[in-house]
C-alpha positions in Angstrom: 22.0 -2.6 -0.8 20.7 -3.8 2.6 18.5 -6.9 2.6 15.6 -4.9 3.9 15.9 -2.5 1.0 16.1 -5.4 -1.5 12.9 -6.9 -0.1 11.0 -3.6 -0.2 12.4 -2.7 -3.7 10.4 -5.5 -5.4 7.1 -3.5 -5.4 5.7 0.0 -5.6 7.9 1.1 -2.7 10.6 1.9 -5.3 8.4 4.7 -6.7 7.7 6.1 -3.2 11.4 6.4 -2.4 12.3 7.9 -5.8 13.8 4.9 -7.6 12.9 3.6 -11.0 9.9 1.3 -10.5 8.3 -1.4 -12.6 5.0 -0.3 -11.0 3.6 2.9 -12.5 1.8 5.1 -10.1 1.4 8.7 -9.0 3.1 9.0 -5.6 2.1 12.6 -4.9 -1.0 12.0 -2.8 0.7 9.5 -0.6 3.9 11.4 -0.2 2.3 14.7 0.6 0.6 13.1 3.6 4.1 12.7 5.1 5.5 16.2 4.2 4.9 18.9 1.7 8.5 18.6 0.3 9.0 15.5 -1.8 12.5 14.8 -0.6 11.6 15.0 3.1 8.4 13.0 2.5 10.4 10.2 0.9 12.7 10.1 3.9 9.8 10.0 6.4 8.1 7.3 4.3 11.3 5.2 4.1 11.7 5.5 7.9 8.2 4.3 8.4 8.9 1.3 6.2 12.2 0.5 8.0 10.5 0.8 11.4 7.8 -1.6 10.2 10.3 -4.2 9.3 11.1 -4.6 13.0 7.6 -5.9 13.5 8.1 -8.8 11.0 5.5 -10.3 8.8 1.9 -9.4 9.9 -0.8 -11.6 8.4 -3.6 -9.0 9.0 -2.0 -6.8 6.3 -2.6 -9.6 3.7 -6.3 -10.1 4.4 -7.9 -8.7 1.3 -11.0 -6.5 1.6 -10.3 -4.6 -1.6 -6.9 -4.8 -3.2 -6.8 -1.1 -3.9 -6.7 -0.1 -0.2 -4.5 -1.1 2.8 -6.5 -1.4 6.0 -9.0 -3.5 7.8 -12.7 -3.5 7.1 -13.5 -0.9 9.8 -10.9 1.4 8.3 -12.3 1.0 4.8 -15.9 1.6 5.9 -14.8 4.7 7.8 -12.9 6.0 4.8 -15.9 5.2 2.6 -18.1 7.5 4.7 -15.5 10.3 4.8 -14.9 10.4 1.0 -18.3 9.3 -0.4 -19.0 12.7 -2.0 -15.5 13.4 -3.4 -14.0 10.1 -4.6 -14.1 8.3 -7.9 -13.7 4.7 -6.6 -15.9 2.6 -4.3 -15.3 -0.2 -1.9 -16.0 -3.7 -3.1 -17.7 -5.4 -0.2 -16.6 -9.0 -1.1 -13.8 -10.6 0.9 -11.5 -12.9 -0.9 -8.8 -15.0 0.8 -5.4 -14.4 -0.8 -5.1 -18.1 -1.6 -8.3 -18.1 -3.5 -7.2 -15.0 -5.4 -3.9 -16.5 -6.2 -5.5 -19.7 -7.5 -7.9 -17.7 -9.7 -5.1 -15.7 -11.2 -3.0 -18.8 -11.8 -5.9 -20.2 -13.9 -5.9 -17.2 -16.3 
């Protein structure tokens, strides 16, 4: 297994590429945004992840607005407006630095 695959394989990405995963989630809604056929969707998703590795670590992806969503505050606010009538979750407006979150979890 390539080093990039090993690094990615430690989280929910395993489920998205069709491997057994320690993270239990429904991948259908994400994968169908890439392609209607699961196999092709997984290939496109994996290519996106591989291409992203070329950019290296990007701190802005780790700024926590709401841990359930990946995106900056503007993206989340826009998504909140688009889906307000049809979703069953809401955005938590509180920002928490990752270090603060990690310290709080370590105390539990």
